[in-house]
C-alpha positions as CSV (number, residue, x, y, z in Angstrom):
1,M,107.9,97.9,61.7
2,S,106.9,98.8,58.2
3,D,103.3,99.8,57.3
4,T,102.8,96.5,55.5
5,A,104.0,94.4,58.5
6,A,102.1,96.5,61.0
7,S,98.9,96.1,59.0
8,A,99.4,92.4,58.9
9,S,100.0,92.3,62.6
10,R,96.8,94.3,63.3
11,R,94.9,91.9,61.1
12,S,96.4,88.9,62.9
13,R,95.3,90.4,66.3
14,R,91.8,91.0,65.1
15,G,91.5,87.4,63.9
16,G,88.1,87.8,62.4
17,R,86.5,84.5,61.2
18,S,85.6,85.9,57.8
19,S,89.2,87.0,57.1
20,R,90.3,83.4,57.6
21,A,87.8,81.9,55.3
22,P,89.7,79.8,52.7
23,Q,88.4,81.9,49.8
24,N,89.7,85.1,51.5
25,L,93.1,83.5,52.1
26,L,93.6,83.2,48.3
27,K,92.5,86.9,47.9
28,D,94.4,88.4,50.9
29,R,98.1,87.9,50.9
30,D,98.7,89.1,54.4
31,A,96.0,86.9,55.9
32,Y,97.5,84.0,54.0
33,I,101.0,84.7,55.4
34,D,99.5,84.8,58.9
35,Y,97.8,81.4,58.3
36,L,101.1,80.0,57.0
37,S,102.9,81.1,60.2
38,E,100.2,79.5,62.4
39,F,100.5,76.2,60.4
40,I,104.3,76.1,60.6
41,A,104.1,76.8,64.4
42,E,101.8,73.7,64.7
43,A,104.0,71.5,62.5
44,P,107.5,71.0,64.0
45,S,107.6,67.5,62.5
46,S,106.0,65.6,59.6
47,Y,103.6,63.9,62.0
48,H,102.5,67.2,63.4
49,A,102.1,68.6,59.9
50,A,99.9,65.7,58.7
51,T,97.8,66.0,61.9
52,A,97.4,69.8,61.3
53,L,96.3,69.1,57.7
54,A,93.7,66.6,59.0
55,K,92.4,69.1,61.6
56,A,92.0,71.8,58.9
57,L,90.3,69.4,56.5
58,E,87.9,68.1,59.2
59,G,87.0,71.7,60.0
60,A,85.9,72.1,56.3
61,E,83.8,68.9,56.4
62,F,86.2,66.6,54.7
63,V,85.6,63.0,55.9
64,A,88.4,61.1,57.5
65,H,88.8,57.6,55.9
66,D,90.4,54.6,57.6
67,E,92.6,52.5,55.4
68,A,91.4,49.3,57.1
69,E,87.7,50.0,56.6
70,A,85.5,50.1,53.5
71,W,85.0,53.5,51.8
72,E,81.8,55.1,50.6
73,A,81.3,55.7,46.9
74,V,82.5,59.0,45.5
75,T,79.8,61.4,44.4
76,D,79.6,65.0,43.2
77,G,81.1,67.2,45.8
78,S,82.6,64.3,47.9
79,R,85.4,65.4,50.3
80,G,87.7,63.0,52.0
81,F,91.2,62.4,53.3
82,V,93.3,59.6,54.7
83,L,96.2,59.9,57.1
84,R,99.2,57.6,57.0
85,D,102.0,58.3,59.5
86,G,103.5,61.7,58.5
87,A,101.7,61.8,55.2
88,L,98.2,62.7,54.1
89,I,96.2,62.5,50.9
90,A,92.9,64.5,50.5
91,W,90.5,64.8,47.7
92,R,87.6,66.9,46.6
93,A,85.3,65.9,43.7
94,G,83.8,68.4,41.4
95,K,80.4,68.3,39.9
96,K,79.5,65.6,37.3
97,V,82.3,63.2,38.2
98,T,82.3,60.0,36.3
99,A,84.3,56.7,36.3
100,D,86.9,58.3,34.0
101,S,87.2,61.7,35.7
102,P,90.8,62.9,35.7
103,V,92.6,64.1,38.8
104,R,94.5,67.3,39.5
105,V,97.1,66.4,42.1
106,L,99.2,68.9,44.1
107,G,102.1,66.8,45.3
108,C,104.3,68.0,48.1
109,H,106.1,66.7,51.2
110,T,105.8,67.3,55.0
111,D,109.4,66.5,56.1
112,S,112.5,68.7,56.3
113,P,116.2,68.1,56.7
114,G,117.5,68.1,60.3
115,F,118.2,65.7,63.1
116,S,116.4,62.6,64.4
117,V,116.7,61.2,67.9
118,K,118.6,57.9,68.1
119,P,117.6,54.9,70.2
120,Q,119.0,55.0,73.7
121,P,119.5,58.7,73.3
122,D,120.4,59.9,76.8
123,F,124.1,60.2,77.7
124,T,126.5,62.4,79.6
125,A,129.9,63.9,78.7
126,H,132.1,66.0,80.9
127,G,129.3,67.1,83.2
128,W,126.8,67.8,80.4
129,S,123.6,65.9,79.7
130,Q,123.3,65.3,76.0
131,V,121.0,63.5,73.4
132,G,122.2,61.2,70.7
133,V,120.9,62.4,67.3
134,E,121.4,61.2,63.7
135,V,121.5,63.5,60.7
136,Y,118.2,63.4,58.7
137,G,118.5,64.2,55.0
138,G,120.9,66.9,53.9
139,P,120.7,69.9,56.3
140,L,123.1,72.8,56.4
141,L,124.7,71.6,59.6
142,N,126.2,74.9,60.7
143,S,122.8,76.6,60.5
144,W,121.7,74.4,63.5
145,L,124.4,75.7,65.8
146,D,123.5,77.9,68.8
147,R,119.7,77.8,68.3
148,D,117.0,77.1,70.8
149,L,115.8,73.7,69.8
150,E,112.9,71.4,70.8
151,F,112.2,67.7,70.3
152,A,109.0,67.0,68.4
153,G,107.5,63.9,66.7
154,R,105.6,60.9,67.8
155,V,105.9,58.5,70.7
156,V,104.5,55.0,70.6
157,T,103.8,53.1,73.8
158,R,104.2,49.3,74.3
159,E,100.5,48.9,73.6
160,G,100.9,50.5,70.2
161,V,99.2,53.8,71.1
162,E,100.7,56.8,69.2
163,H,101.0,60.2,70.8
164,L,102.3,63.5,69.3
165,A,104.9,65.0,71.5
166,R,106.9,68.3,71.6
167,T,109.0,69.5,74.5
168,G,109.5,73.2,73.9
169,A,112.9,74.7,73.7
170,V,115.2,72.6,75.8
171,A,118.3,71.8,73.6
172,R,121.2,73.5,71.9
173,I,124.0,72.4,69.7
174,P,126.8,74.6,71.0
175,Q,129.5,75.9,68.6
176,L,133.1,75.9,69.7
177,A,134.3,79.3,70.7
178,I,136.5,81.2,68.3
179,H,139.3,81.3,71.0
180,L,139.5,77.5,70.8
181,D,139.4,77.3,67.0
182,R,141.1,80.4,65.4
183,E,140.5,79.0,61.9
184,A,136.8,78.6,62.3
185,N,136.1,81.6,60.1
186,S,138.4,80.3,57.4
187,G,136.5,77.0,57.0
188,L,134.2,75.4,59.5
189,T,134.1,71.6,59.3
190,L,131.7,69.7,61.5
191,D,132.0,66.0,62.3
192,R,128.5,64.6,61.8
193,Q,128.8,62.5,64.9
194,R,131.0,64.3,67.4
195,H,130.0,67.9,66.8
196,T,126.2,67.7,66.4
197,Q,125.0,66.2,69.6
198,P,122.8,68.7,71.5
199,V,123.1,69.5,75.2
200,I,119.9,69.6,77.4
201,G,121.3,70.4,80.8
202,L,123.9,69.5,83.4
203,T,124.6,66.2,85.1
204,P,124.0,66.3,88.9
205,V,127.2,66.1,90.8
206,G,128.1,64.4,94.1
207,G,125.2,63.3,96.2
208,A,122.6,65.4,94.3
209,E,119.2,63.7,94.4
210,E,117.8,65.0,91.2
211,R,118.0,62.8,88.1
212,A,120.2,63.7,85.1
213,P,118.1,65.4,82.4
214,S,116.6,62.9,80.0
215,V,114.9,63.4,76.6
216,L,112.9,60.3,77.1
217,A,111.6,61.7,80.4
218,L,110.8,65.0,78.7
219,L,108.8,63.2,76.0
220,A,107.0,61.0,78.5
221,D,106.0,64.1,80.5
222,A,104.8,65.8,77.3
223,V,102.4,63.0,76.5
224,G,101.5,61.9,80.1
225,V,103.0,58.5,80.2
226,R,105.8,56.8,82.2
227,V,109.2,56.5,80.6
228,D,109.0,52.7,80.8
229,E,105.7,52.8,78.8
230,I,107.5,54.2,75.8
231,A,108.4,51.5,73.2
232,A,110.0,53.8,70.7
233,A,109.8,57.3,69.3
234,D,110.2,59.0,65.9
235,V,111.3,62.4,67.1
236,R,113.3,65.2,65.4
237,L,114.9,68.5,66.5
238,H,113.1,71.7,65.5
239,D,114.1,75.3,65.7
240,T,111.7,77.1,68.0
241,Q,112.2,80.6,66.6
242,P,108.9,81.5,65.1
243,P,108.4,82.6,61.5
244,A,108.8,86.4,60.9
245,R,108.2,89.0,58.2
246,I,111.4,90.9,57.7
247,G,112.8,93.3,55.1
248,V,112.3,97.0,54.9
249,H,108.7,96.6,53.8
250,G,108.0,93.3,55.5
251,E,108.2,91.6,52.1
252,L,110.6,88.9,53.2
253,Y,109.6,85.8,55.2
254,A,112.1,84.0,57.4
255,S,111.0,80.6,58.7
256,P,111.9,77.0,59.5
257,R,110.6,74.2,57.2
258,L,109.7,76.4,54.2
259,D,111.0,73.4,52.3
260,N,108.4,72.1,52.0
261,L,105.6,73.5,54.2
262,S,105.4,76.4,51.7
263,S,103.9,74.0,49.2
264,T,101.9,72.0,51.7
265,V,100.0,75.0,52.9
266,A,99.5,76.3,49.4
267,G,97.9,73.0,48.4
268,L,95.8,72.9,51.5
269,V,94.4,76.4,51.1
270,A,93.8,75.9,47.4
271,L,91.9,72.7,48.0
272,L,89.7,74.3,50.7
273,A,89.1,77.4,48.7
274,T,88.6,76.1,45.2
275,E,85.6,74.3,43.6
276,P,87.2,71.7,41.3
277,A,86.5,72.0,37.6
278,A,83.4,70.0,36.6
279,G,84.2,66.4,35.9
280,T,87.5,66.5,37.8
281,I,88.8,65.5,41.2
282,A,91.3,67.8,43.1
283,V,93.8,65.9,45.2
284,L,96.4,67.1,47.8
285,A,99.1,64.5,48.2
286,A,101.4,65.4,51.1
287,F,104.1,62.7,51.3
288,D,106.7,62.1,54.0
289,H,110.4,61.2,53.7
290,E,111.1,63.2,50.5
291,E,114.4,64.4,52.0
292,L,115.5,60.7,52.3
293,G,114.6,59.7,48.7
294,S,110.9,58.9,49.3
295,E,111.4,55.1,49.4
296,T,109.0,54.4,52.3
297,R,105.3,53.4,52.7
298,S,104.4,57.1,53.2
299,G,106.8,58.4,50.6
300,A,106.2,59.2,47.0
301,C,107.9,56.0,45.8
302,G,105.5,54.0,48.0
303,P,102.0,52.8,47.1
304,F,100.1,55.4,49.0
305,L,98.8,57.7,46.2
306,E,98.2,54.8,43.8
307,E,96.2,53.0,46.5
308,V,94.1,56.0,47.3
309,L,93.4,56.8,43.7
310,G,92.5,53.1,43.1
311,R,90.0,53.3,45.9
312,I,88.5,56.5,44.6
313,R,88.1,54.8,41.2
314,A,86.5,51.8,42.8
315,G,84.0,54.2,44.5
316,L,83.2,55.5,41.0
317,D,82.7,51.9,39.7
318,A,85.5,52.4,37.3
319,S,86.8,49.7,35.0
320,V,90.5,49.2,34.2
321,D,89.9,51.1,30.9
322,D,88.1,53.9,32.8
323,S,91.1,54.3,35.1
324,A,93.6,54.3,32.3
325,R,91.8,57.0,30.4
326,A,91.4,59.0,33.6
327,L,95.1,59.0,34.3
328,A,95.9,59.8,30.7
329,R,94.0,63.1,31.2
330,S,95.3,63.8,34.6
331,W,98.0,66.2,35.8
332,C,100.3,66.5,38.9
333,L,101.8,69.7,40.1
334,S,104.9,68.6,42.0
335,A,105.4,71.6,44.3
336,D,108.7,71.9,46.1
337,A,111.0,74.8,47.1
338,G,113.7,75.9,44.6
339,H,116.6,78.3,44.6
340,S,116.5,82.0,44.1
341,V,119.8,83.6,42.8
342,H,122.0,84.2,45.8
343,P,123.5,87.7,45.6
344,N,126.8,86.6,47.3
345,Y,127.3,83.5,45.1
346,P,125.9,84.4,41.6
347,E,128.4,82.1,40.0
348,K,126.6,79.1,41.4
349,H,123.5,79.8,39.2
350,D,122.9,79.7,35.5
351,P,124.3,82.9,34.0
352,R,121.1,83.8,32.1
353,V,118.1,82.1,33.8
354,Q,118.2,83.8,37.2
355,P,115.0,83.6,39.2
356,L,114.6,86.1,42.0
357,A,112.5,86.3,45.1
358,G,109.4,88.4,44.6
359,R,109.0,87.6,40.9
360,G,106.7,84.6,41.3
361,P,106.8,80.9,41.8
362,M,109.1,79.0,39.5
363,L,108.7,76.4,36.7
364,K,111.6,74.0,37.4
365,V,113.3,72.5,34.4
366,N,116.1,69.8,34.2
367,A,117.2,68.0,31.0
368,N,118.2,64.9,33.0
369,Q,114.7,64.7,34.4
370,R,115.6,65.5,38.0
371,Y,112.4,67.6,37.5
372,A,109.5,66.2,35.5
373,S,108.6,69.4,33.6
374,D,108.4,69.3,29.8
375,A,107.0,71.6,27.2
376,H,103.4,70.5,27.7
377,G,103.8,70.9,31.5
378,A,105.3,74.4,31.0
379,A,102.2,75.3,28.8
380,L,99.9,74.1,31.6
381,W,101.8,76.1,34.2
382,L,101.7,79.3,32.2
383,R,97.9,78.9,31.7
384,V,97.2,78.4,35.4
385,C,99.4,81.3,36.4
386,E,97.7,83.6,33.8
387,A,94.3,82.5,35.1
388,A,95.4,83.3,38.7
389,G,97.0,86.6,37.8
390,V,100.3,85.3,39.1
391,Q,103.8,86.2,37.8
392,T,106.0,83.2,37.1
393,Q,109.7,82.5,36.2
394,E,111.9,79.6,35.3
395,F,114.7,77.8,37.1
396,V,117.4,75.7,35.6
397,S,120.7,74.8,37.2
398,N,124.2,75.8,36.3
399,N,125.8,72.9,34.5
400,T,128.5,72.7,37.2
401,S,126.0,72.6,40.1
402,P,123.7,69.6,39.6
403,C,120.2,70.1,41.1
404,G,118.4,68.0,43.6
405,S,115.2,66.2,42.7
406,T,111.6,66.1,43.9
407,I,108.6,63.8,44.1
408,G,107.7,64.8,40.5
409,P,109.7,62.2,38.6
410,L,108.8,59.6,41.2
411,T,105.1,60.2,40.8
412,A,105.3,60.3,37.0
413,T,107.2,57.0,37.0
414,R,104.9,55.2,39.4
415,L,101.6,56.4,38.0
416,G,102.4,57.5,34.4
417,I,100.7,60.8,35.2
418,R,101.8,63.9,33.4
419,T,103.8,66.0,35.9
420,V,105.3,69.5,36.1
421,D,107.7,70.7,38.8
422,V,107.1,74.1,40.3
423,G,108.0,75.9,43.6
424,V,108.8,79.0,45.6
425,P,112.3,80.4,45.2
426,L,114.3,80.4,48.5
427,L,117.6,81.5,49.9
428,S,119.3,79.3,52.4
429,M,117.5,76.1,51.4
430,H,118.0,73.2,53.9
431,S,119.0,75.7,56.5
432,A,117.4,75.6,59.9
433,R,115.8,78.9,58.8
434,E,115.0,79.7,55.2
435,L,114.0,82.9,53.4
436,A,111.3,83.6,50.8
437,H,109.2,86.5,49.5
438,V,105.6,86.8,50.7
439,D,104.3,87.4,47.1
440,D,105.8,84.1,45.9
441,L,104.4,82.1,48.8
442,H,100.9,83.5,48.2
443,G,101.3,83.2,44.4
444,L,101.9,79.5,44.7
445,A,98.6,79.1,46.5
446,R,96.7,81.2,44.0
447,A,98.2,79.3,41.0
448,T,97.4,76.0,42.7
449,G,93.8,77.1,43.1
450,A,93.7,77.9,39.4
451,F,95.2,74.5,38.7
452,F,92.4,72.7,40.6
453,A,89.8,74.8,38.7
454,A,91.3,74.2,35.3
455,L,89.5,72.1,32.7
456,S,92.7,71.1,30.9
């Protein structure tokens, strides 16, 4: 273990309360990385991530709000949040807030590509007990092979009671041995139905009394209900290998779900640690279902953020004109992971704009508005990075490799709010295990803190 990694490990074992104060997390990179690892361990699904956010916010005296109940008026220093399925929106008012106070939104998402459990999931094949799963989003399928996997998500009983569930490592998607596919190393092709169903055990033979392994039984046991009490479940597979600092100097960070818990945790810590600029309201908007296009009630295309901002405005006794003027002076940082130049595939990247891990979070630019950044957004991003003392760099795609998109253009379209897309550079994006640099991860949190504190 390197000196840096050993120091971080010692700090983690000490676990002093002061070292985990939000302000210190923005100042202490290694403590921040430890906190990120703990959060990721608590968040194997979007539902767990939203709950972990709520837990951290409640610990910092943010008030939980029920969407079905009346909300109190917003005043100087108000702190609140509302949970909707696998999404959460939180806010923190600065001093001297008024009916036309602008918002500073950090937009991110809680979901990641992978596999979701299908209805009637339990089946057997050739003596193996298996689970029916459906591909969720656009994962690198081969990266999920031969890993120790768990099932995690929410279970809802017939009475409508929701339970968070996780099974621990019980599943594996086994790869076909090289002896049975001599061409596997020349080009592996996986059938999304036949080749991705995990095994969870063996089917009893003959007169064996034990039942065949069942994922529904595992989930029922995990939440303390009977199988027949479960009405349905929103459950996904999760790689149980914990995050780890690797690299010669412990500078690299390998982890599941960096897309996009890297941004979610950055926004959380910045919101907890930063006093918003006077006359502004800092907002963390952690949406679900970004990997599917965001067109759900808890996604960025849905009404969630618009409704919450409307209720905040109502609590400030804002008129339609007040609200319009506030949005015109507001900003959204759409924070989502991006691509570092891959050393083995440099031809896939722009030949001149080549972001590298360790050189700071990125400003993401696309002429076709797959990202919402423009020149004014770039200027804002440069200002907040300078204020935070954070190095930054730019990302643009190779013209032959169109980029993905983010919640940025969706938020800008729905609200008319000025938006800039940023994020941490990764290798292996959409893999079961992605790779980042610890400085970039911490840098995004520091820049977000400066964004919340900025007057313009």
